PDB file with SEQRES, HELIX, SHEET and CRYST1 records, atoms N, CA, C and O in Angstrom:
SEQRES   1 A   67  UNK UNK UNK UNK UNK UNK UNK UNK UNK UNK UNK UNK UNK          
SEQRES   2 A   67  UNK UNK UNK UNK UNK UNK UNK UNK UNK UNK UNK UNK UNK          
SEQRES   3 A   67  UNK UNK UNK UNK UNK UNK UNK UNK UNK UNK UNK UNK UNK          
SEQRES   4 A   67  UNK UNK UNK UNK UNK UNK UNK UNK UNK UNK UNK UNK UNK          
SEQRES   5 A   67  UNK UNK UNK UNK UNK UNK UNK UNK UNK UNK UNK UNK UNK          
SEQRES   6 A   67  UNK UNK                                                      
HELIX    1 AA1 UNK A    3  UNK A    5  5                                   3    
HELIX    2 AA2 UNK A   12  UNK A   24  1                                  13    
HELIX    3 AA3 UNK A   31  UNK A   33  5                                   3    
HELIX    4 AA4 UNK A   35  UNK A   37  5                                   3    
HELIX    5 AA5 UNK A   38  UNK A   44  1                                   7    
HELIX    6 AA6 UNK A   50  UNK A   55  1                                   6    
CRYST1    1.000    1.000    1.000  90.00  90.00  90.00 P 1           1          
ATOM      1  N   UNK A   1       1.303  18.437  22.782  1.00  0.00           N  
ATOM      2  CA  UNK A   1       2.659  18.355  22.284  1.00  0.00           C  
ATOM      3  C   UNK A   1       2.976  19.666  21.577  1.00  0.00           C  
ATOM      4  O   UNK A   1       2.145  20.219  20.858  1.00  0.00           O  
ATOM      5  N   UNK A   2       4.174  20.143  21.792  1.00  0.00           N  
ATOM      6  CA  UNK A   2       4.597  21.399  21.200  1.00  0.00           C  
ATOM      7  C   UNK A   2       5.689  21.135  20.177  1.00  0.00           C  
ATOM      8  O   UNK A   2       6.405  20.137  20.258  1.00  0.00           O  
ATOM      9  N   UNK A   3       5.807  22.036  19.217  1.00  0.00           N  
ATOM     10  CA  UNK A   3       6.811  21.861  18.169  1.00  0.00           C  
ATOM     11  C   UNK A   3       8.209  21.682  18.736  1.00  0.00           C  
ATOM     12  O   UNK A   3       9.004  20.912  18.198  1.00  0.00           O  
ATOM     13  N   UNK A   4       8.520  22.398  19.839  1.00  0.00           N  
ATOM     14  CA  UNK A   4       9.855  22.282  20.405  1.00  0.00           C  
ATOM     15  C   UNK A   4      10.115  20.897  21.000  1.00  0.00           C  
ATOM     16  O   UNK A   4      11.265  20.562  21.284  1.00  0.00           O  
ATOM     17  N   UNK A   5       9.070  20.084  21.196  1.00  0.00           N  
ATOM     18  CA  UNK A   5       9.212  18.727  21.694  1.00  0.00           C  
ATOM     19  C   UNK A   5       9.539  17.738  20.573  1.00  0.00           C  
ATOM     20  O   UNK A   5       9.831  16.575  20.851  1.00  0.00           O  
ATOM     21  N   UNK A   6       9.496  18.172  19.337  1.00  0.00           N  
ATOM     22  CA  UNK A   6       9.668  17.275  18.191  1.00  0.00           C  
ATOM     23  C   UNK A   6      11.050  17.430  17.579  1.00  0.00           C  
ATOM     24  O   UNK A   6      11.661  18.497  17.630  1.00  0.00           O  
ATOM     25  N   UNK A   7      11.515  16.351  17.008  1.00  0.00           N  
ATOM     26  CA  UNK A   7      12.769  16.383  16.276  1.00  0.00           C  
ATOM     27  C   UNK A   7      12.533  17.011  14.916  1.00  0.00           C  
ATOM     28  O   UNK A   7      11.462  16.844  14.331  1.00  0.00           O  
ATOM     29  N   UNK A   8      13.496  17.713  14.420  1.00  0.00           N  
ATOM     30  CA  UNK A   8      13.385  18.324  13.104  1.00  0.00           C  
ATOM     31  C   UNK A   8      13.768  17.347  12.000  1.00  0.00           C  
ATOM     32  O   UNK A   8      13.401  17.555  10.844  1.00  0.00           O  
ATOM     33  N   UNK A   9      14.495  16.288  12.333  1.00  0.00           N  
ATOM     34  CA  UNK A   9      14.944  15.333  11.328  1.00  0.00           C  
ATOM     35  C   UNK A   9      13.833  14.345  10.996  1.00  0.00           C  
ATOM     36  O   UNK A   9      13.199  13.781  11.887  1.00  0.00           O  
ATOM     37  N   UNK A  10      13.607  14.147   9.703  1.00  0.00           N  
ATOM     38  CA  UNK A  10      12.628  13.172   9.234  1.00  0.00           C  
ATOM     39  C   UNK A  10      13.317  12.313   8.180  1.00  0.00           C  
ATOM     40  O   UNK A  10      13.920  12.827   7.238  1.00  0.00           O  
ATOM     41  N   UNK A  11      13.217  11.006   8.354  1.00  0.00           N  
ATOM     42  CA  UNK A  11      13.808  10.108   7.361  1.00  0.00           C  
ATOM     43  C   UNK A  11      13.150  10.331   6.011  1.00  0.00           C  
ATOM     44  O   UNK A  11      11.937  10.524   5.935  1.00  0.00           O  
ATOM     45  N   UNK A  12      13.933  10.307   4.954  1.00  0.00           N  
ATOM     46  CA  UNK A  12      13.414  10.528   3.609  1.00  0.00           C  
ATOM     47  C   UNK A  12      12.244   9.600   3.286  1.00  0.00           C  
ATOM     48  O   UNK A  12      11.308   9.995   2.591  1.00  0.00           O  
ATOM     49  N   UNK A  13      12.301   8.369   3.790  1.00  0.00           N  
ATOM     50  CA  UNK A  13      11.263   7.378   3.500  1.00  0.00           C  
ATOM     51  C   UNK A  13       9.919   7.750   4.135  1.00  0.00           C  
ATOM     52  O   UNK A  13       8.877   7.247   3.713  1.00  0.00           O  
ATOM     53  N   UNK A  14       9.936   8.618   5.137  1.00  0.00           N  
ATOM     54  CA  UNK A  14       8.709   8.970   5.859  1.00  0.00           C  
ATOM     55  C   UNK A  14       8.109  10.305   5.439  1.00  0.00           C  
ATOM     56  O   UNK A  14       6.975  10.614   5.802  1.00  0.00           O  
ATOM     57  N   UNK A  15       8.852  11.091   4.685  1.00  0.00           N  
ATOM     58  CA  UNK A  15       8.414  12.454   4.348  1.00  0.00           C  
ATOM     59  C   UNK A  15       7.043  12.467   3.679  1.00  0.00           C  
ATOM     60  O   UNK A  15       6.159  13.205   4.114  1.00  0.00           O  
ATOM     61  N   UNK A  16       6.847  11.673   2.637  1.00  0.00           N  
ATOM     62  CA  UNK A  16       5.578  11.676   1.906  1.00  0.00           C  
ATOM     63  C   UNK A  16       4.414  11.293   2.822  1.00  0.00           C  
ATOM     64  O   UNK A  16       3.368  11.943   2.805  1.00  0.00           O  
ATOM     65  N   UNK A  17       4.592  10.250   3.613  1.00  0.00           N  
ATOM     66  CA  UNK A  17       3.528   9.810   4.521  1.00  0.00           C  
ATOM     67  C   UNK A  17       3.216  10.872   5.562  1.00  0.00           C  
ATOM     68  O   UNK A  17       2.049  11.134   5.854  1.00  0.00           O  
ATOM     69  N   UNK A  18       4.247  11.483   6.122  1.00  0.00           N  
ATOM     70  CA  UNK A  18       4.024  12.506   7.140  1.00  0.00           C  
ATOM     71  C   UNK A  18       3.375  13.752   6.555  1.00  0.00           C  
ATOM     72  O   UNK A  18       2.552  14.382   7.218  1.00  0.00           O  
ATOM     73  N   UNK A  19       3.726  14.117   5.336  1.00  0.00           N  
ATOM     74  CA  UNK A  19       3.083  15.267   4.689  1.00  0.00           C  
ATOM     75  C   UNK A  19       1.601  14.990   4.464  1.00  0.00           C  
ATOM     76  O   UNK A  19       0.766  15.880   4.633  1.00  0.00           O  
ATOM     77  N   UNK A  20       1.273  13.751   4.080  1.00  0.00           N  
ATOM     78  CA  UNK A  20      -0.125  13.376   3.870  1.00  0.00           C  
ATOM     79  C   UNK A  20      -0.901  13.468   5.179  1.00  0.00           C  
ATOM     80  O   UNK A  20      -2.018  13.987   5.201  1.00  0.00           O  
ATOM     81  N   UNK A  21      -0.328  12.975   6.261  1.00  0.00           N  
ATOM     82  CA  UNK A  21      -0.975  13.044   7.582  1.00  0.00           C  
ATOM     83  C   UNK A  21      -1.114  14.504   8.015  1.00  0.00           C  
ATOM     84  O   UNK A  21      -2.168  14.906   8.507  1.00  0.00           O  
ATOM     85  N   UNK A  22      -0.054  15.300   7.834  1.00  0.00           N  
ATOM     86  CA  UNK A  22      -0.113  16.717   8.210  1.00  0.00           C  
ATOM     87  C   UNK A  22      -1.149  17.489   7.415  1.00  0.00           C  
ATOM     88  O   UNK A  22      -1.694  18.475   7.910  1.00  0.00           O  
ATOM     89  N   UNK A  23      -1.436  17.058   6.182  1.00  0.00           N  
ATOM     90  CA  UNK A  23      -2.448  17.762   5.383  1.00  0.00           C  
ATOM     91  C   UNK A  23      -3.848  17.526   5.948  1.00  0.00           C  
ATOM     92  O   UNK A  23      -4.732  18.368   5.793  1.00  0.00           O  
ATOM     93  N   UNK A  24      -4.047  16.386   6.599  1.00  0.00           N  
ATOM     94  CA  UNK A  24      -5.349  16.079   7.212  1.00  0.00           C  
ATOM     95  C   UNK A  24      -5.422  16.668   8.619  1.00  0.00           C  
ATOM     96  O   UNK A  24      -6.467  17.177   9.024  1.00  0.00           O  
ATOM     97  N   UNK A  25      -4.327  16.604   9.363  1.00  0.00           N  
ATOM     98  CA  UNK A  25      -4.240  17.107  10.739  1.00  0.00           C  
ATOM     99  C   UNK A  25      -3.101  18.111  10.830  1.00  0.00           C  
ATOM    100  O   UNK A  25      -2.029  17.776  11.333  1.00  0.00           O  
ATOM    101  N   UNK A  26      -3.312  19.343  10.352  1.00  0.00           N  
ATOM    102  CA  UNK A  26      -2.219  20.322  10.381  1.00  0.00           C  
ATOM    103  C   UNK A  26      -1.825  20.676  11.818  1.00  0.00           C  
ATOM    104  O   UNK A  26      -2.684  20.781  12.694  1.00  0.00           O  
ATOM    105  N   UNK A  27      -0.525  20.859  12.056  1.00  0.00           N  
ATOM    106  CA  UNK A  27      -0.058  21.226  13.399  1.00  0.00           C  
ATOM    107  C   UNK A  27      -0.539  22.622  13.766  1.00  0.00           C  
ATOM    108  O   UNK A  27      -0.792  23.418  12.861  1.00  0.00           O  
ATOM    109  N   UNK A  28      -0.678  22.960  15.024  1.00  0.00           N  
ATOM    110  CA  UNK A  28      -0.578  22.061  16.178  1.00  0.00           C  
ATOM    111  C   UNK A  28      -1.874  21.260  16.324  1.00  0.00           C  
ATOM    112  O   UNK A  28      -2.955  21.754  16.007  1.00  0.00           O  
ATOM    113  N   UNK A  29      -1.757  20.044  16.798  1.00  0.00           N  
ATOM    114  CA  UNK A  29      -2.916  19.177  16.944  1.00  0.00           C  
ATOM    115  C   UNK A  29      -2.790  18.402  18.249  1.00  0.00           C  
ATOM    116  O   UNK A  29      -1.690  18.064  18.686  1.00  0.00           O  
ATOM    117  N   UNK A  30      -3.929  18.129  18.855  1.00  0.00           N  
ATOM    118  CA  UNK A  30      -3.953  17.309  20.060  1.00  0.00           C  
ATOM    119  C   UNK A  30      -3.814  15.861  19.623  1.00  0.00           C  
ATOM    120  O   UNK A  30      -4.678  15.343  18.915  1.00  0.00           O  
ATOM    121  N   UNK A  31      -2.756  15.211  20.029  1.00  0.00           N  
ATOM    122  CA  UNK A  31      -2.497  13.842  19.578  1.00  0.00           C  
ATOM    123  C   UNK A  31      -3.590  12.868  19.988  1.00  0.00           C  
ATOM    124  O   UNK A  31      -3.710  11.796  19.396  1.00  0.00           O  
ATOM    125  N   UNK A  32      -4.383  13.218  20.983  1.00  0.00           N  
ATOM    126  CA  UNK A  32      -5.451  12.331  21.439  1.00  0.00           C  
ATOM    127  C   UNK A  32      -6.688  12.437  20.551  1.00  0.00           C  
ATOM    128  O   UNK A  32      -7.669  11.729  20.779  1.00  0.00           O  
ATOM    129  N   UNK A  33      -6.658  13.302  19.551  1.00  0.00           N  
ATOM    130  CA  UNK A  33      -7.824  13.514  18.692  1.00  0.00           C  
ATOM    131  C   UNK A  33      -7.647  12.916  17.295  1.00  0.00           C  
ATOM    132  O   UNK A  33      -8.359  13.316  16.374  1.00  0.00           O  
ATOM    133  N   UNK A  34      -6.740  11.991  17.111  1.00  0.00           N  
ATOM    134  CA  UNK A  34      -6.696  11.337  15.816  1.00  0.00           C  
ATOM    135  C   UNK A  34      -5.363  10.929  15.254  1.00  0.00           C  
ATOM    136  O   UNK A  34      -5.192   9.750  14.944  1.00  0.00           O  
ATOM    137  N   UNK A  35      -4.395  11.827  15.099  1.00  0.00           N  
ATOM    138  CA  UNK A  35      -3.231  11.483  14.294  1.00  0.00           C  
ATOM    139  C   UNK A  35      -2.131  10.707  14.998  1.00  0.00           C  
ATOM    140  O   UNK A  35      -1.159  10.326  14.347  1.00  0.00           O  
ATOM    141  N   UNK A  36      -2.235  10.461  16.272  1.00  0.00           N  
ATOM    142  CA  UNK A  36      -1.118   9.879  17.023  1.00  0.00           C  
ATOM    143  C   UNK A  36      -0.609   8.576  16.432  1.00  0.00           C  
ATOM    144  O   UNK A  36       0.599   8.342  16.431  1.00  0.00           O  
ATOM    145  N   UNK A  37      -1.488   7.725  15.930  1.00  0.00           N  
ATOM    146  CA  UNK A  37      -1.054   6.420  15.449  1.00  0.00           C  
ATOM    147  C   UNK A  37      -1.195   6.256  13.941  1.00  0.00           C  
ATOM    148  O   UNK A  37      -1.038   5.145  13.435  1.00  0.00           O  
ATOM    149  N   UNK A  38      -1.487   7.331  13.207  1.00  0.00           N  
ATOM    150  CA  UNK A  38      -1.651   7.211  11.756  1.00  0.00           C  
ATOM    151  C   UNK A  38      -0.372   6.764  11.062  1.00  0.00           C  
ATOM    152  O   UNK A  38      -0.431   5.956  10.135  1.00  0.00           O  
ATOM    153  N   UNK A  39       0.771   7.267  11.484  1.00  0.00           N  
ATOM    154  CA  UNK A  39       2.019   6.858  10.858  1.00  0.00           C  
ATOM    155  C   UNK A  39       2.297   5.387  11.167  1.00  0.00           C  
ATOM    156  O   UNK A  39       2.735   4.643  10.291  1.00  0.00           O  
ATOM    157  N   UNK A  40       2.047   4.972  12.391  1.00  0.00           N  
ATOM    158  CA  UNK A  40       2.219   3.563  12.758  1.00  0.00           C  
ATOM    159  C   UNK A  40       1.316   2.677  11.913  1.00  0.00           C  
ATOM    160  O   UNK A  40       1.751   1.644  11.404  1.00  0.00           O  
ATOM    161  N   UNK A  41       0.056   3.081  11.763  1.00  0.00           N  
ATOM    162  CA  UNK A  41      -0.882   2.313  10.942  1.00  0.00           C  
ATOM    163  C   UNK A  41      -0.403   2.245   9.502  1.00  0.00           C  
ATOM    164  O   UNK A  41      -0.484   1.192   8.869  1.00  0.00           O  
ATOM    165  N   UNK A  42       0.093   3.355   8.982  1.00  0.00           N  
ATOM    166  CA  UNK A  42       0.573   3.388   7.593  1.00  0.00           C  
ATOM    167  C   UNK A  42       1.768   2.452   7.408  1.00  0.00           C  
ATOM    168  O   UNK A  42       1.837   1.720   6.421  1.00  0.00           O  
ATOM    169  N   UNK A  43       2.695   2.475   8.341  1.00  0.00           N  
ATOM    170  CA  UNK A  43       3.921   1.680   8.211  1.00  0.00           C  
ATOM    171  C   UNK A  43       3.690   0.191   8.434  1.00  0.00           C  
ATOM    172  O   UNK A  43       4.339  -0.640   7.799  1.00  0.00           O  
ATOM    173  N   UNK A  44       2.763  -0.153   9.339  1.00  0.00           N  
ATOM    174  CA  UNK A  44       2.563  -1.562   9.683  1.00  0.00           C  
ATOM    175  C   UNK A  44       1.379  -2.199   8.982  1.00  0.00           C  
ATOM    176  O   UNK A  44       1.306  -3.423   8.869  1.00  0.00           O  
ATOM    177  N   UNK A  45       0.442  -1.370   8.504  1.00  0.00           N  
ATOM    178  CA  UNK A  45      -0.774  -1.911   7.905  1.00  0.00           C  
ATOM    179  C   UNK A  45      -1.767  -2.414   8.942  1.00  0.00           C  
ATOM    180  O   UNK A  45      -2.763  -3.048   8.593  1.00  0.00           O  
ATOM    181  N   UNK A  46      -1.505  -2.138  10.204  1.00  0.00           N  
ATOM    182  CA  UNK A  46      -2.374  -2.573  11.289  1.00  0.00           C  
ATOM    183  C   UNK A  46      -3.143  -1.384  11.848  1.00  0.00           C  
ATOM    184  O   UNK A  46      -2.541  -0.408  12.296  1.00  0.00           O  
ATOM    185  N   UNK A  47      -4.469  -1.463  11.823  1.00  0.00           N  
ATOM    186  CA  UNK A  47      -5.289  -0.404  12.390  1.00  0.00           C  
ATOM    187  C   UNK A  47      -5.339  -0.573  13.902  1.00  0.00           C  
ATOM    188  O   UNK A  47      -5.687  -1.640  14.408  1.00  0.00           O  
ATOM    189  N   UNK A  48      -4.990   0.483  14.613  1.00  0.00           N  
ATOM    190  CA  UNK A  48      -4.951   0.425  16.069  1.00  0.00           C  
ATOM    191  C   UNK A  48      -6.291   0.885  16.626  1.00  0.00           C  
ATOM    192  O   UNK A  48      -6.557   2.083  16.729  1.00  0.00           O  
ATOM    193  N   UNK A  49      -7.116  -0.063  16.977  1.00  0.00           N  
ATOM    194  CA  UNK A  49      -8.438   0.212  17.518  1.00  0.00           C  
ATOM    195  C   UNK A  49      -8.322   0.424  19.030  1.00  0.00           C  
ATOM    196  O   UNK A  49      -7.389  -0.091  19.646  1.00  0.00           O  
ATOM    197  N   UNK A  50      -9.250   1.170  19.641  1.00  0.00           N  
ATOM    198  CA  UNK A  50      -9.191   1.416  21.090  1.00  0.00           C  
ATOM    199  C   UNK A  50      -9.048   0.135  21.916  1.00  0.00           C  
ATOM    200  O   UNK A  50      -8.284   0.107  22.881  1.00  0.00           O  
ATOM    201  N   UNK A  51      -9.765  -0.911  21.553  1.00  0.00           N  
ATOM    202  CA  UNK A  51      -9.687  -2.162  22.304  1.00  0.00           C  
ATOM    203  C   UNK A  51      -8.261  -2.728  22.263  1.00  0.00           C  
ATOM    204  O   UNK A  51      -7.735  -3.173  23.282  1.00  0.00           O  
ATOM    205  N   UNK A  52      -7.650  -2.706  21.090  1.00  0.00           N  
ATOM    206  CA  UNK A  52      -6.278  -3.219  20.956  1.00  0.00           C  
ATOM    207  C   UNK A  52      -5.318  -2.387  21.799  1.00  0.00           C  
ATOM    208  O   UNK A  52      -4.421  -2.934  22.441  1.00  0.00           O  
ATOM    209  N   UNK A  53      -5.500  -1.073  21.799  1.00  0.00           N  
ATOM    210  CA  UNK A  53      -4.616  -0.208  22.580  1.00  0.00           C  
ATOM    211  C   UNK A  53      -4.787  -0.442  24.074  1.00  0.00           C  
ATOM    212  O   UNK A  53      -3.803  -0.437  24.814  1.00  0.00           O  
ATOM    213  N   UNK A  54      -6.013  -0.646  24.526  1.00  0.00           N  
ATOM    214  CA  UNK A  54      -6.277  -0.841  25.949  1.00  0.00           C  
ATOM    215  C   UNK A  54      -5.803  -2.202  26.436  1.00  0.00           C  
ATOM    216  O   UNK A  54      -5.396  -2.329  27.591  1.00  0.00           O  
ATOM    217  N   UNK A  55      -5.844  -3.208  25.597  1.00  0.00           N  
ATOM    218  CA  UNK A  55      -5.498  -4.563  26.012  1.00  0.00           C  
ATOM    219  C   UNK A  55      -4.024  -4.917  25.770  1.00  0.00           C  
ATOM    220  O   UNK A  55      -3.576  -5.996  26.158  1.00  0.00           O  
ATOM    221  N   UNK A  56      -3.285  -4.031  25.142  1.00  0.00           N  
ATOM    222  CA  UNK A  56      -1.892  -4.321  24.812  1.00  0.00           C  
ATOM    223  C   UNK A  56      -0.964  -4.091  25.995  1.00  0.00           C  
ATOM    224  O   UNK A  56      -1.264  -3.313  26.900  1.00  0.00           O  
ATOM    225  N   UNK A  57       0.156  -4.777  25.966  1.00  0.00           N  
ATOM    226  CA  UNK A  57       1.222  -4.569  26.932  1.00  0.00           C  
ATOM    227  C   UNK A  57       2.262  -3.682  26.273  1.00  0.00           C  
ATOM    228  O   UNK A  57       2.648  -3.912  25.127  1.00  0.00           O  
ATOM    229  N   UNK A  58       2.708  -2.682  26.987  1.00  0.00           N  
ATOM    230  CA  UNK A  58       3.652  -1.729  26.421  1.00  0.00           C  
ATOM    231  C   UNK A  58       4.989  -1.825  27.125  1.00  0.00           C  
ATOM    232  O   UNK A  58       5.063  -1.977  28.344  1.00  0.00           O  
ATOM    233  N   UNK A  59       6.032  -1.735  26.339  1.00  0.00           N  
ATOM    234  CA  UNK A  59       7.388  -1.696  26.860  1.00  0.00           C  
ATOM    235  C   UNK A  59       7.985  -0.351  26.494  1.00  0.00           C  
ATOM    236  O   UNK A  59       7.688   0.198  25.433  1.00  0.00           O  
ATOM    237  N   UNK A  60       8.808   0.171  27.352  1.00  0.00           N  
ATOM    238  CA  UNK A  60       9.472   1.424  27.020  1.00  0.00           C  
ATOM    239  C   UNK A  60      10.915   1.349  27.488  1.00  0.00           C  
ATOM    240  O   UNK A  60      11.275   0.499  28.303  1.00  0.00           O  
ATOM    241  N   UNK A  61      11.706   2.218  26.980  1.00  0.00           N  
ATOM    242  CA  UNK A  61      13.107   2.256  27.361  1.00  0.00           C  
ATOM    243  C   UNK A  61      13.654   3.653  27.153  1.00  0.00           C  
ATOM    244  O   UNK A  61      12.988   4.526  26.596  1.00  0.00           O  
ATOM    245  N   UNK A  62      14.855   3.842  27.602  1.00  0.00           N  
ATOM    246  CA  UNK A  62      15.508   5.129  27.494  1.00  0.00           C  
ATOM    247  C   UNK A  62      16.827   4.926  26.770  1.00  0.00           C  
ATOM    248  O   UNK A  62      17.580   4.005  27.086  1.00  0.00           O  
ATOM    249  N   UNK A  63      17.101   5.770  25.819  1.00  0.00           N  
ATOM    250  CA  UNK A  63      18.382   5.725  25.133  1.00  0.00           C  
ATOM    251  C   UNK A  63      19.288   6.707  25.854  1.00  0.00           C  
ATOM    252  O   UNK A  63      19.014   7.907  25.882  1.00  0.00           O  
ATOM    253  N   UNK A  64      20.367   6.201  26.439  1.00  0.00           N  
ATOM    254  CA  UNK A  64      21.248   7.095  27.204  1.00  0.00           C  
ATOM    255  C   UNK A  64      21.938   8.105  26.276  1.00  0.00           C  
ATOM    256  O   UNK A  64      22.237   7.811  25.118  1.00  0.00           O  
ATOM    257  N   UNK A  65      22.178   9.288  26.817  1.00  0.00           N  
ATOM    258  CA  UNK A  65      22.903  10.310  26.063  1.00  0.00           C  
ATOM    259  C   UNK A  65      24.370   9.918  25.984  1.00  0.00           C  
ATOM    260  O   UNK A  65      24.908   9.270  26.882  1.00  0.00           O  
ATOM    261  N   UNK A  66      25.000  10.322  24.897  1.00  0.00           N  
ATOM    262  CA  UNK A  66      26.424  10.056  24.755  1.00  0.00           C  
ATOM    263  C   UNK A  66      27.183  10.851  25.799  1.00  0.00           C  
ATOM    264  O   UNK A  66      26.830  11.986  26.121  1.00  0.00           O  
ATOM    265  N   UNK A  67      28.221  10.241  26.314  1.00  0.00           N  
ATOM    266  CA  UNK A  67      29.037  10.939  27.330  1.00  0.00           C  
ATOM    267  C   UNK A  67      30.250  11.549  26.715  1.00  0.00           C  
ATOM    268  O   UNK A  67      31.049  12.173  27.414  1.00  0.00           O  
TER     269      UNK A  67                                                      
END                                                                             
């Protein structure tokens, strides 16, 4: 993942948590090596173990651009 792929806007409620994660995994970082789900774990209190990730069903969607 490259910086240009990321949004610059961060919700105020997430700034402290994201700064803490960035201090452990400073950018640029390979998301497959640790930090990809740290924010999710922090927000939900659920640790995402490999087994849970492999056995889960995922849904995705696209938000259409404004016309």
